[in-house]
BALOBA-1460 file (C-alpha; in Angstrom, 3 decimals):
// residues 200
<rec num="1" residu="m" x="-7.546" y="12.388" z="-2.717"/>
<rec num="2" residu="v" x="-8.097" y="9.233" z="-0.654"/>
<rec num="3" residu="v" x="-5.508" y="8.004" z="1.854"/>
<rec num="4" residu="l" x="-5.498" y="4.445" z="3.260"/>
<rec num="5" residu="h" x="-3.606" y="3.035" z="6.238"/>
<rec num="6" residu="g" x="-2.173" y="-0.456" z="6.645"/>
<rec num="7" residu="l" x="-2.960" y="-3.539" z="8.696"/>
<rec num="8" residu="w" x="-3.197" y="-3.057" z="12.488"/>
<rec num="9" residu="m" x="-2.902" y="0.701" z="11.997"/>
<rec num="10" residu="p" x="-5.467" y="3.401" z="12.876"/>
<rec num="11" residu="r" x="-6.500" y="6.238" z="10.593"/>
<rec num="12" residu="v" x="-4.252" y="8.595" z="12.567"/>
<rec num="13" residu="s" x="-1.176" y="6.714" z="11.301"/>
<rec num="14" residu="m" x="-1.627" y="8.496" z="7.959"/>
<rec num="15" residu="r" x="-2.084" y="11.954" z="9.482"/>
<rec num="16" residu="w" x="1.499" y="13.027" z="8.696"/>
<rec num="17" residu="h" x="1.187" y="12.095" z="5.010"/>
<rec num="18" residu="a" x="-2.207" y="13.770" z="4.850"/>
<rec num="19" residu="r" x="-0.606" y="16.964" z="6.176"/>
<rec num="20" residu="q" x="2.115" y="16.856" z="3.514"/>
<rec num="21" residu="l" x="-0.493" y="16.308" z="0.815"/>
<rec num="22" residu="r" x="-2.466" y="19.312" z="2.033"/>
<rec num="23" residu="r" x="0.642" y="21.474" z="1.924"/>
<rec num="24" residu="a" x="1.175" y="20.345" z="-1.677"/>
<rec num="25" residu="g" x="-2.332" y="21.455" z="-2.653"/>
<rec num="26" residu="f" x="-4.208" y="18.156" z="-2.406"/>
<rec num="27" residu="h" x="-7.368" y="17.611" z="-0.390"/>
<rec num="28" residu="p" x="-6.858" y="14.265" z="1.382"/>
<rec num="29" residu="v" x="-9.560" y="12.205" z="3.041"/>
<rec num="30" residu="v" x="-8.223" y="9.425" z="5.273"/>
<rec num="31" residu="f" x="-10.311" y="6.294" z="4.826"/>
<rec num="32" residu="g" x="-10.426" y="4.084" z="7.912"/>
<rec num="33" residu="y" x="-11.283" y="0.398" z="7.818"/>
<rec num="34" residu="a" x="-11.047" y="-2.679" z="10.050"/>
<rec num="35" residu="g" x="-8.437" y="-4.771" z="8.260"/>
<rec num="36" residu="v" x="-8.427" y="-7.687" z="10.702"/>
<rec num="37" residu="a" x="-12.044" y="-7.903" z="11.872"/>
<rec num="38" residu="g" x="-13.888" y="-6.336" z="8.960"/>
<rec num="39" residu="g" x="-11.725" y="-7.710" z="6.188"/>
<rec num="40" residu="p" x="-10.886" y="-6.482" z="2.692"/>
<rec num="41" residu="e" x="-14.355" y="-6.997" z="1.221"/>
<rec num="42" residu="a" x="-15.954" y="-4.589" z="3.692"/>
<rec num="43" residu="a" x="-13.105" y="-2.124" z="3.173"/>
<rec num="44" residu="m" x="-13.431" y="-2.321" z="-0.607"/>
<rec num="45" residu="s" x="-17.146" y="-1.656" z="-0.399"/>
<rec num="46" residu="g" x="-16.565" y="1.514" z="1.611"/>
<rec num="47" residu="l" x="-13.695" y="2.612" z="-0.603"/>
<rec num="48" residu="r" x="-15.723" y="2.045" z="-3.752"/>
<rec num="49" residu="a" x="-18.375" y="4.444" z="-2.431"/>
<rec num="50" residu="l" x="-15.709" y="7.134" z="-1.867"/>
<rec num="51" residu="l" x="-14.302" y="6.702" z="-5.359"/>
<rec num="52" residu="r" x="-17.495" y="7.523" z="-7.248"/>
<rec num="53" residu="e" x="-16.034" y="11.018" z="-7.667"/>
<rec num="54" residu="p" x="-12.641" y="11.547" z="-9.405"/>
<rec num="55" residu="a" x="-9.778" y="10.924" z="-6.985"/>
<rec num="56" residu="d" x="-6.198" y="9.801" z="-6.575"/>
<rec num="57" residu="i" x="-5.059" y="7.332" z="-3.908"/>
<rec num="58" residu="l" x="-2.129" y="7.123" z="-1.499"/>
<rec num="59" residu="a" x="-2.011" y="3.861" z="0.461"/>
<rec num="60" residu="h" x="0.335" y="2.143" z="2.889"/>
<rec num="61" residu="s" x="0.895" y="-1.627" z="3.029"/>
<rec num="62" residu="l" x="-2.425" y="-3.536" z="3.123"/>
<rec num="63" residu="g" x="-4.166" y="-0.315" z="2.092"/>
<rec num="64" residu="g" x="-2.441" y="-0.558" z="-1.284"/>
<rec num="65" residu="l" x="-3.678" y="-4.106" z="-1.793"/>
<rec num="66" residu="i" x="-7.211" y="-3.007" z="-0.962"/>
<rec num="67" residu="a" x="-6.989" y="-0.062" z="-3.366"/>
<rec num="68" residu="v" x="-5.590" y="-2.106" z="-6.244"/>
<rec num="69" residu="r" x="-8.032" y="-4.986" z="-5.714"/>
<rec num="70" residu="t" x="-10.929" y="-2.499" z="-5.650"/>
<rec num="71" residu="l" x="-9.820" y="-1.056" z="-8.990"/>
<rec num="72" residu="e" x="-9.337" y="-4.562" z="-10.399"/>
<rec num="73" residu="q" x="-12.955" y="-5.358" z="-9.591"/>
<rec num="74" residu="d" x="-14.326" y="-1.995" z="-10.722"/>
<rec num="75" residu="p" x="-11.989" y="-0.555" z="-13.404"/>
<rec num="76" residu="g" x="-14.514" y="2.138" z="-14.297"/>
<rec num="77" residu="l" x="-13.927" y="4.050" z="-11.059"/>
<rec num="78" residu="p" x="-12.566" y="7.543" z="-11.876"/>
<rec num="79" residu="v" x="-9.082" y="7.144" z="-10.365"/>
<rec num="80" residu="q" x="-6.141" y="8.650" z="-12.242"/>
<rec num="81" residu="r" x="-3.143" y="7.780" z="-10.048"/>
<rec num="82" residu="v" x="-2.377" y="5.402" z="-7.193"/>
<rec num="83" residu="v" x="0.735" y="5.373" z="-5.012"/>
<rec num="84" residu="c" x="1.376" y="2.310" z="-2.847"/>
<rec num="85" residu="l" x="3.872" y="2.516" z="0.006"/>
<rec num="86" residu="g" x="5.444" y="-0.810" z="0.938"/>
<rec num="87" residu="s" x="2.467" y="-2.793" z="-0.328"/>
<rec num="88" residu="p" x="3.133" y="-6.521" z="-0.993"/>
<rec num="89" residu="l" x="1.206" y="-6.419" z="-4.253"/>
<rec num="90" residu="c" x="2.667" y="-9.773" z="-5.331"/>
<rec num="91" residu="g" x="1.793" y="-11.435" z="-2.018"/>
<rec num="92" residu="s" x="3.524" y="-11.394" z="1.344"/>
<rec num="93" residu="a" x="6.001" y="-14.084" z="2.426"/>
<rec num="94" residu="a" x="5.761" y="-12.744" z="5.977"/>
<rec num="95" residu="a" x="1.982" y="-13.253" z="5.929"/>
<rec num="96" residu="r" x="2.391" y="-16.768" z="4.588"/>
<rec num="97" residu="g" x="4.917" y="-17.472" z="7.317"/>
<rec num="98" residu="m" x="2.652" y="-16.080" z="10.035"/>
<rec num="99" residu="a" x="-0.286" y="-18.114" z="8.753"/>
<rec num="100" residu="r" x="1.556" y="-21.298" z="9.691"/>
<rec num="101" residu="f" x="1.208" y="-20.374" z="13.354"/>
<rec num="102" residu="g" x="-2.153" y="-20.244" z="15.138"/>
<rec num="103" residu="l" x="-1.755" y="-16.831" z="16.743"/>
<rec num="104" residu="g" x="-0.104" y="-15.454" z="13.622"/>
<rec num="105" residu="s" x="-3.046" y="-16.491" z="11.495"/>
<rec num="106" residu="i" x="-5.495" y="-14.982" z="13.978"/>
<rec num="107" residu="s" x="-3.583" y="-11.689" z="13.995"/>
<rec num="108" residu="l" x="-3.998" y="-11.374" z="10.216"/>
<rec num="109" residu="g" x="-7.733" y="-12.007" z="10.492"/>
<rec num="110" residu="r" x="-9.815" y="-11.646" z="7.367"/>
<rec num="111" residu="a" x="-6.964" y="-9.893" z="5.580"/>
<rec num="112" residu="a" x="-4.859" y="-13.083" z="5.543"/>
<rec num="113" residu="s" x="-5.935" y="-14.329" z="2.127"/>
<rec num="114" residu="l" x="-5.347" y="-11.016" z="0.319"/>
<rec num="115" residu="l" x="-1.960" y="-10.571" z="1.994"/>
<rec num="116" residu="r" x="-0.850" y="-14.076" z="1.062"/>
<rec num="117" residu="e" x="-2.058" y="-13.971" z="-2.547"/>
<rec num="118" residu="g" x="-1.570" y="-10.348" z="-3.609"/>
<rec num="119" residu="c" x="-3.011" y="-8.896" z="-6.811"/>
<rec num="120" residu="e" x="-3.141" y="-9.751" z="-10.484"/>
<rec num="121" residu="p" x="-0.758" y="-7.998" z="-12.909"/>
<rec num="122" residu="w" x="-1.985" y="-4.430" z="-13.280"/>
<rec num="123" residu="r" x="-4.013" y="-3.717" z="-16.403"/>
<rec num="124" residu="g" x="-6.211" y="-0.867" z="-15.185"/>
<rec num="125" residu="p" x="-6.311" y="2.650" z="-16.622"/>
<rec num="126" residu="a" x="-4.944" y="4.317" z="-13.467"/>
<rec num="127" residu="q" x="-1.213" y="4.998" z="-13.261"/>
<rec num="128" residu="l" x="0.256" y="2.868" z="-10.479"/>
<rec num="129" residu="g" x="3.422" y="3.919" z="-8.648"/>
<rec num="130" residu="v" x="5.056" y="1.866" z="-5.893"/>
<rec num="131" residu="v" x="7.523" y="2.948" z="-3.216"/>
<rec num="132" residu="a" x="9.534" y="0.131" z="-1.619"/>
<rec num="133" residu="g" x="11.934" y="0.315" z="1.319"/>
<rec num="134" residu="n" x="15.262" y="-1.450" z="1.794"/>
<rec num="135" residu="l" x="16.001" y="-0.668" z="5.449"/>
<rec num="136" residu="g" x="15.281" y="-4.142" z="6.812"/>
<rec num="137" residu="l" x="14.105" y="-3.353" z="10.332"/>
<rec num="138" residu="g" x="11.072" y="-5.326" z="11.470"/>
<rec num="139" residu="l" x="9.765" y="-8.657" z="12.718"/>
<rec num="140" residu="g" x="8.541" y="-9.553" z="9.249"/>
<rec num="141" residu="r" x="12.050" y="-10.782" z="8.484"/>
<rec num="142" residu="v" x="11.550" y="-13.600" z="10.987"/>
<rec num="143" residu="f" x="8.485" y="-14.933" z="9.181"/>
<rec num="144" residu="g" x="9.396" y="-13.938" z="5.611"/>
<rec num="145" residu="h" x="12.966" y="-15.297" z="5.443"/>
<rec num="146" residu="f" x="13.802" y="-12.604" z="2.871"/>
<rec num="147" residu="q" x="16.752" y="-13.244" z="0.561"/>
<rec num="148" residu="g" x="16.986" y="-9.784" z="-1.012"/>
<rec num="149" residu="g" x="16.202" y="-6.187" z="-0.173"/>
<rec num="150" residu="n" x="13.314" y="-5.599" z="2.215"/>
<rec num="151" residu="d" x="11.856" y="-3.023" z="4.588"/>
<rec num="152" residu="g" x="11.665" y="-5.425" z="7.522"/>
<rec num="153" residu="t" x="8.094" y="-6.461" z="6.675"/>
<rec num="154" residu="v" x="7.856" y="-6.593" z="2.866"/>
<rec num="155" residu="a" x="10.490" y="-7.660" z="0.335"/>
<rec num="156" residu="v" x="11.282" y="-5.252" z="-2.479"/>
<rec num="157" residu="d" x="10.446" y="-7.983" z="-5.018"/>
<rec num="158" residu="e" x="6.982" y="-8.345" z="-3.459"/>
<rec num="159" residu="t" x="6.216" y="-4.750" z="-4.442"/>
<rec num="160" residu="r" x="7.105" y="-5.140" z="-8.130"/>
<rec num="161" residu="l" x="3.726" y="-5.772" z="-9.733"/>
<rec num="162" residu="p" x="3.807" y="-6.290" z="-13.511"/>
<rec num="163" residu="g" x="2.053" y="-3.380" z="-15.196"/>
<rec num="164" residu="e" x="2.917" y="-0.722" z="-12.636"/>
<rec num="165" residu="s" x="3.885" y="2.663" z="-14.117"/>
<rec num="166" residu="d" x="6.908" y="3.344" z="-11.922"/>
<rec num="167" residu="h" x="8.770" y="1.895" z="-8.947"/>
<rec num="168" residu="i" x="11.340" y="3.352" z="-6.572"/>
<rec num="169" residu="v" x="13.334" y="1.931" z="-3.666"/>
<rec num="170" residu="l" x="14.161" y="4.259" z="-0.764"/>
<rec num="171" residu="p" x="16.240" y="3.746" z="2.410"/>
<rec num="172" residu="t" x="13.337" y="3.334" z="4.817"/>
<rec num="173" residu="s" x="11.696" y="0.655" z="6.913"/>
<rec num="174" residu="h" x="8.067" y="-0.383" z="6.577"/>
<rec num="175" residu="s" x="6.824" y="1.712" z="9.491"/>
<rec num="176" residu="g" x="9.386" y="4.444" z="8.727"/>
<rec num="177" residu="m" x="7.487" y="5.188" z="5.512"/>
<rec num="178" residu="l" x="4.769" y="6.782" z="7.617"/>
<rec num="179" residu="l" x="7.043" y="9.694" z="8.628"/>
<rec num="180" residu="s" x="9.573" y="9.853" z="5.794"/>
<rec num="181" residu="p" x="10.032" y="13.191" z="3.976"/>
<rec num="182" residu="d" x="11.651" y="11.330" z="1.049"/>
<rec num="183" residu="v" x="8.683" y="8.972" z="0.726"/>
<rec num="184" residu="s" x="6.254" y="11.875" z="0.917"/>
<rec num="185" residu="a" x="8.151" y="13.907" z="-1.691"/>
<rec num="186" residu="q" x="8.294" y="10.977" z="-4.102"/>
<rec num="187" residu="a" x="4.608" y="10.151" z="-3.597"/>
<rec num="188" residu="i" x="3.594" y="13.765" z="-4.218"/>
<rec num="189" residu="h" x="5.800" y="13.905" z="-7.326"/>
<rec num="190" residu="f" x="4.124" y="10.805" z="-8.746"/>
<rec num="191" residu="l" x="0.643" y="12.121" z="-7.945"/>
<rec num="192" residu="a" x="1.473" y="15.355" z="-9.759"/>
<rec num="193" residu="h" x="3.409" y="13.956" z="-12.733"/>
<rec num="194" residu="g" x="2.747" y="10.224" z="-13.108"/>
<rec num="195" residu="h" x="6.339" y="9.212" z="-12.337"/>
<rec num="196" residu="f" x="8.802" y="9.461" z="-9.454"/>
<rec num="197" residu="a" x="11.511" y="12.102" z="-9.313"/>
<rec num="198" residu="h" x="14.303" y="9.493" z="-9.420"/>
<rec num="199" residu="r" x="13.739" y="7.030" z="-12.185"/>
<rec num="200" residu="r" x="14.565" y="3.348" z="-11.985"/>
């Protein structure tokens, strides 16, 4: 079980989810990467090495993009299920908005391109589940100019990747997902069963 954090976040940000996974009988390994300085390519290389053995994935935000892009490039990796938490799999309007400003672009670093563009429609063998939030608290609203539901950083529509196995929207903000019992319970349910407890 591999756990990935998001942009600007340290490995410790996923400690709470890792603890819940352990209590549910999983054996999580938190994979740390330098999203801004190192960039997605370096992260994908390290993740690919971890995924040579059968594993599932739980990933927050940019971590979900890195996981899905890795599996796009190497569909033979033995991954059965992936859960993305608030990941802008269809591309991030907030990232595109930030990129228009010098400091905003610098703050995204080498992750800027992946955040702006997102991923291709999912065609891989792994089951892909996505948790989105609709508690719009966060500065991402300033840059993203969201029209619909959002978690303050990512719009709900940005998480709806064609080909995903299941999708659920919960009342949480982007950073609130990191400590949400509801998010954890739904993620664990998908990892165990291939679908969320509350269907679309």
